[in-house]
C-alpha positions as a LaTeX table, in Angstrom:
\begin{tabular}{lrrr}
\hline
Residue & $x$ (\AA) & $y$ (\AA) & $z$ (\AA) \\
\hline
Met1 & 58.36 & 28.77 & 27.63 \\
Asn2 & 61.86 & 29.73 & 28.59 \\
Arg3 & 64.77 & 27.50 & 27.55 \\
Asp4 & 65.15 & 26.13 & 31.04 \\
Gly5 & 61.41 & 25.25 & 31.27 \\
Arg6 & 60.67 & 28.02 & 33.72 \\
Leu7 & 57.36 & 29.83 & 33.08 \\
Gly8 & 55.87 & 33.26 & 33.86 \\
Val9 & 52.74 & 32.14 & 35.82 \\
Gly10 & 49.71 & 34.35 & 36.37 \\
Ile11 & 46.82 & 33.49 & 38.62 \\
Ile12 & 43.20 & 34.39 & 38.30 \\
Gly13 & 41.43 & 33.64 & 41.51 \\
Ala14 & 42.64 & 34.72 & 44.92 \\
Gly15 & 40.58 & 32.39 & 47.07 \\
Arg16 & 41.95 & 29.37 & 48.88 \\
Val17 & 43.37 & 27.59 & 45.82 \\
Gly18 & 44.98 & 30.02 & 43.53 \\
Pro19 & 47.61 & 31.52 & 45.84 \\
Val20 & 48.69 & 28.10 & 47.10 \\
Ile21 & 49.07 & 26.79 & 43.57 \\
Gly22 & 51.15 & 29.89 & 42.76 \\
Ala23 & 53.36 & 29.41 & 45.83 \\
Ala24 & 53.97 & 25.73 & 44.89 \\
Leu25 & 54.99 & 26.65 & 41.39 \\
Ala26 & 57.13 & 29.44 & 42.65 \\
Gly27 & 58.86 & 26.89 & 44.80 \\
Ala28 & 59.52 & 24.81 & 41.71 \\
Gly29 & 61.31 & 27.77 & 40.12 \\
His30 & 58.58 & 29.47 & 38.11 \\
Ala31 & 58.06 & 33.23 & 38.25 \\
Ile32 & 54.70 & 34.52 & 39.46 \\
Thr33 & 53.78 & 37.43 & 37.28 \\
Gly34 & 50.57 & 38.56 & 38.97 \\
Ile35 & 47.31 & 37.58 & 40.66 \\
Thr36 & 43.85 & 39.08 & 40.60 \\
Ser37 & 42.39 & 40.70 & 43.68 \\
Gly38 & 40.18 & 38.72 & 46.17 \\
Ser39 & 38.30 & 39.11 & 49.39 \\
Asp40 & 41.38 & 38.73 & 51.56 \\
Asp41 & 44.38 & 40.29 & 49.87 \\
Asp42 & 46.36 & 40.36 & 53.19 \\
Arg43 & 46.21 & 36.54 & 53.35 \\
Val44 & 47.21 & 36.25 & 49.70 \\
Ala45 & 50.16 & 38.56 & 50.30 \\
Gly46 & 51.28 & 36.27 & 53.06 \\
Val47 & 51.31 & 33.28 & 50.75 \\
Leu48 & 52.70 & 35.21 & 47.72 \\
Pro49 & 54.62 & 38.18 & 48.95 \\
Asp50 & 55.50 & 40.92 & 46.53 \\
Val51 & 53.34 & 39.51 & 43.71 \\
Pro52 & 51.50 & 42.33 & 41.95 \\
Val53 & 47.72 & 42.43 & 42.03 \\
Leu54 & 46.40 & 42.98 & 38.45 \\
Asp55 & 43.26 & 42.69 & 36.51 \\
Ala56 & 42.52 & 39.46 & 34.67 \\
Ala57 & 43.40 & 40.80 & 31.20 \\
Glu58 & 46.84 & 42.08 & 32.47 \\
Val59 & 47.51 & 38.74 & 34.13 \\
Leu60 & 47.04 & 37.00 & 30.74 \\
Arg61 & 49.18 & 39.59 & 28.93 \\
Arg62 & 52.14 & 38.95 & 31.18 \\
Ser63 & 51.88 & 35.15 & 31.52 \\
Glu64 & 52.96 & 32.07 & 29.67 \\
Leu65 & 50.89 & 29.89 & 32.12 \\
Val66 & 47.59 & 31.12 & 33.47 \\
Ile67 & 46.06 & 29.37 & 36.51 \\
Leu68 & 42.26 & 29.68 & 36.71 \\
Ala69 & 41.24 & 28.95 & 40.30 \\
Val70 & 37.66 & 30.32 & 40.50 \\
Pro71 & 34.41 & 28.86 & 41.62 \\
His72 & 32.79 & 26.19 & 39.43 \\
Ala73 & 29.94 & 28.37 & 38.28 \\
Glu74 & 32.22 & 31.25 & 37.25 \\
Leu75 & 34.71 & 29.37 & 35.19 \\
Pro76 & 32.80 & 29.10 & 31.82 \\
Gly77 & 31.90 & 32.76 & 31.82 \\
Leu78 & 35.44 & 33.84 & 32.78 \\
Val79 & 37.03 & 31.83 & 29.89 \\
Ser80 & 34.55 & 33.03 & 27.31 \\
Gly81 & 34.68 & 36.58 & 28.60 \\
Leu82 & 38.47 & 36.80 & 28.22 \\
Ala83 & 38.13 & 35.25 & 24.76 \\
Glu84 & 35.71 & 37.99 & 23.80 \\
Leu85 & 38.27 & 40.57 & 24.89 \\
Gly86 & 40.90 & 38.89 & 22.74 \\
Ala87 & 43.07 & 38.32 & 25.80 \\
Trp88 & 44.18 & 34.75 & 25.22 \\
Gln89 & 47.51 & 34.30 & 23.39 \\
Pro90 & 48.54 & 31.62 & 20.94 \\
Gly91 & 50.76 & 29.01 & 22.71 \\
Gln92 & 49.79 & 30.15 & 26.21 \\
Leu93 & 49.10 & 27.43 & 28.64 \\
Val94 & 45.82 & 27.74 & 30.58 \\
Leu95 & 45.24 & 25.48 & 33.52 \\
His96 & 42.06 & 25.27 & 35.69 \\
Thr97 & 41.72 & 23.47 & 39.03 \\
Asp98 & 37.99 & 22.60 & 38.99 \\
Pro99 & 37.33 & 18.92 & 39.61 \\
Ala100 & 34.07 & 18.78 & 37.58 \\
His101 & 35.36 & 20.32 & 34.39 \\
Gly102 & 37.73 & 18.76 & 31.85 \\
Ile103 & 39.27 & 20.76 & 29.03 \\
Gly104 & 35.90 & 21.34 & 27.25 \\
Val105 & 35.29 & 24.46 & 29.36 \\
Leu106 & 38.53 & 25.93 & 27.99 \\
Glu107 & 37.45 & 25.62 & 24.38 \\
Pro108 & 37.05 & 29.46 & 23.85 \\
Ala109 & 40.68 & 29.87 & 24.92 \\
Gln110 & 41.77 & 26.95 & 22.79 \\
Arg111 & 40.13 & 28.50 & 19.70 \\
Ala112 & 42.39 & 31.53 & 20.31 \\
Gly113 & 45.46 & 29.24 & 20.25 \\
Ala114 & 45.83 & 28.66 & 24.03 \\
Ile115 & 46.79 & 25.14 & 25.32 \\
Pro116 & 44.09 & 23.69 & 27.69 \\
Leu117 & 44.98 & 21.78 & 30.84 \\
Ala118 & 42.86 & 20.58 & 33.73 \\
Val119 & 44.73 & 19.70 & 37.03 \\
His120 & 42.82 & 19.23 & 40.29 \\
Pro121 & 44.94 & 18.52 & 43.33 \\
Ala122 & 42.82 & 16.28 & 45.67 \\
Ile123 & 43.21 & 18.07 & 48.93 \\
Ser124 & 40.90 & 20.35 & 50.96 \\
Phe125 & 42.52 & 23.79 & 50.61 \\
Thr126 & 42.81 & 26.20 & 53.60 \\
Gly127 & 44.48 & 28.91 & 51.55 \\
Thr128 & 47.53 & 28.96 & 53.73 \\
Ser129 & 51.10 & 27.58 & 53.52 \\
Ile130 & 49.85 & 24.51 & 55.38 \\
Asp131 & 48.50 & 23.33 & 52.03 \\
Leu132 & 51.97 & 23.15 & 50.56 \\
Arg133 & 52.75 & 20.21 & 52.84 \\
Gln134 & 49.46 & 18.53 & 52.04 \\
Leu135 & 50.15 & 18.79 & 48.29 \\
His136 & 53.23 & 16.58 & 48.70 \\
Ala137 & 51.03 & 13.79 & 50.08 \\
Ala138 & 48.36 & 14.18 & 47.40 \\
Phe139 & 47.27 & 12.94 & 44.00 \\
Ala140 & 46.11 & 15.24 & 41.21 \\
Ala141 & 43.57 & 14.50 & 38.54 \\
Val142 & 44.92 & 15.49 & 35.12 \\
Thr143 & 43.02 & 15.96 & 31.88 \\
Ala144 & 44.63 & 17.33 & 28.69 \\
Pro145 & 44.90 & 16.61 & 24.99 \\
Ala146 & 47.24 & 13.67 & 24.33 \\
Ala147 & 49.92 & 15.85 & 22.74 \\
Val148 & 50.31 & 18.03 & 25.86 \\
Leu149 & 49.44 & 15.51 & 28.57 \\
Pro150 & 53.05 & 15.36 & 29.68 \\
Ile151 & 52.98 & 19.03 & 30.34 \\
Ala152 & 49.99 & 18.76 & 32.59 \\
Gln153 & 51.52 & 15.75 & 34.38 \\
Ala154 & 54.78 & 17.64 & 34.84 \\
Leu155 & 53.00 & 20.62 & 36.41 \\
Ala156 & 51.19 & 18.27 & 38.76 \\
Val157 & 54.48 & 16.83 & 39.85 \\
Glu158 & 55.90 & 20.30 & 40.33 \\
Leu159 & 52.92 & 21.08 & 42.66 \\
Gly160 & 54.15 & 18.03 & 44.71 \\
Cys161 & 51.34 & 15.71 & 43.57 \\
Glu162 & 51.28 & 12.36 & 41.91 \\
Pro163 & 49.30 & 12.75 & 38.65 \\
Ile164 & 46.48 & 10.47 & 37.71 \\
Val165 & 44.98 & 10.82 & 34.25 \\
Ile166 & 41.16 & 11.27 & 34.24 \\
Gly167 & 39.37 & 11.05 & 30.89 \\
Glu168 & 37.22 & 14.06 & 29.76 \\
Asp169 & 34.07 & 11.93 & 29.91 \\
Asp170 & 34.97 & 10.73 & 33.41 \\
Arg171 & 35.32 & 14.12 & 35.03 \\
Ala172 & 31.69 & 14.33 & 36.23 \\
Ala173 & 32.03 & 10.95 & 38.09 \\
Tyr174 & 35.41 & 12.10 & 39.44 \\
Ala175 & 33.93 & 15.26 & 40.79 \\
Glu176 & 31.05 & 13.28 & 42.42 \\
Ala177 & 33.56 & 11.05 & 44.11 \\
Ile178 & 35.50 & 14.07 & 45.53 \\
Ala179 & 32.30 & 15.81 & 46.68 \\
Thr180 & 31.04 & 12.66 & 48.30 \\
Ala181 & 34.22 & 12.02 & 50.27 \\
Ser182 & 34.67 & 15.65 & 51.38 \\
Glu183 & 31.07 & 16.71 & 52.11 \\
Phe184 & 30.12 & 13.42 & 53.78 \\
Ser185 & 33.20 & 13.52 & 56.02 \\
Arg186 & 32.46 & 17.10 & 57.12 \\
Ala187 & 28.87 & 16.24 & 57.83 \\
Ile188 & 29.57 & 13.15 & 59.87 \\
Ile189 & 32.30 & 14.91 & 61.92 \\
Gly190 & 29.96 & 17.86 & 62.46 \\
Gln191 & 27.18 & 15.58 & 63.71 \\
Ser192 & 29.61 & 13.64 & 66.00 \\
Thr193 & 31.13 & 16.76 & 67.56 \\
Ser194 & 27.73 & 18.25 & 68.12 \\
Leu195 & 26.61 & 15.12 & 70.06 \\
Leu196 & 29.76 & 15.20 & 72.17 \\
Arg197 & 29.43 & 18.99 & 72.86 \\
Gly198 & 25.82 & 18.28 & 73.88 \\
Ile199 & 27.02 & 15.89 & 76.69 \\
Gly200 & 29.66 & 18.27 & 77.97 \\
Val201 & 32.79 & 17.32 & 76.13 \\
Glu202 & 34.62 & 20.60 & 75.86 \\
Asn203 & 36.95 & 19.84 & 72.92 \\
Pro204 & 34.98 & 17.36 & 70.79 \\
Gly205 & 37.20 & 17.90 & 67.71 \\
Gly206 & 40.32 & 17.02 & 69.66 \\
Tyr207 & 38.57 & 14.05 & 71.29 \\
Leu208 & 37.61 & 12.57 & 67.91 \\
Ser209 & 40.89 & 13.42 & 66.11 \\
Ala210 & 42.81 & 10.17 & 66.74 \\
Leu211 & 39.66 & 8.06 & 66.21 \\
Val212 & 38.68 & 9.78 & 62.93 \\
Gln213 & 42.16 & 9.73 & 61.50 \\
Ser214 & 42.83 & 6.05 & 62.39 \\
Thr215 & 39.40 & 5.00 & 61.03 \\
Val216 & 39.87 & 6.92 & 57.77 \\
Glu217 & 43.36 & 5.52 & 57.33 \\
Arg218 & 42.04 & 1.97 & 57.87 \\
Ala219 & 39.22 & 2.47 & 55.48 \\
Leu220 & 41.57 & 3.85 & 52.81 \\
Arg221 & 43.94 & 0.91 & 53.29 \\
Glu222 & 41.09 & $-1.47$ & 52.91 \\
Ala223 & 39.87 & 0.38 & 49.79 \\
Ser224 & 43.36 & 0.09 & 48.24 \\
Asp225 & 43.78 & $-3.62$ & 48.93 \\
Pro226 & 43.40 & $-5.85$ & 45.84 \\
Pro227 & 39.97 & $-7.54$ & 45.63 \\
Ile228 & 39.68 & $-11.12$ & 46.81 \\
Leu229 & 38.67 & $-13.32$ & 43.90 \\
\hline
\end{tabular}
């Protein structure tokens, strides 16, 4: 880490999450060293202009902080594969964004001397700059060894989020809660808009917008109210 706390940040994963995380950290003053290629490099270039596209091993070689933003099923193999290549560096920070994994999945990198962090911003990413505004209204689940937990919390804050510590053993329940909220919401809205479209409503999403937002906000307020004893 540089004296002023600024880091060289590399990103593995050019889907909806990685580029936005990189842009948020760049906005906090960190330098983006590179990103791996993805299915839509033009979109990534719009979010992270002039950032070099590199292979994963080169991203690690250049970076003090490595962001792993890949699909859930790919994360274990990616971490262990890079360990087999001897790519992880002692003292290097490695942060993944998967809600279901804690730091256990990063154990191969940790054995090589890397510092494991798990930070999941609780938003539905679009992969565009719109997400940067959403991050500033979001919480982030943070899991890390006690000695480096303040680093993980600080990075969450630099993303714009309020960090909430989630224990390693609680990550599965946390992931279930996130999946339930997001998947159930999409399914219900999809069913409702389909019914409205079927009776001739031309813009069912727009019709339901105020209703859904106000209903969700009310439900969230009620869920946050202290229990009545």
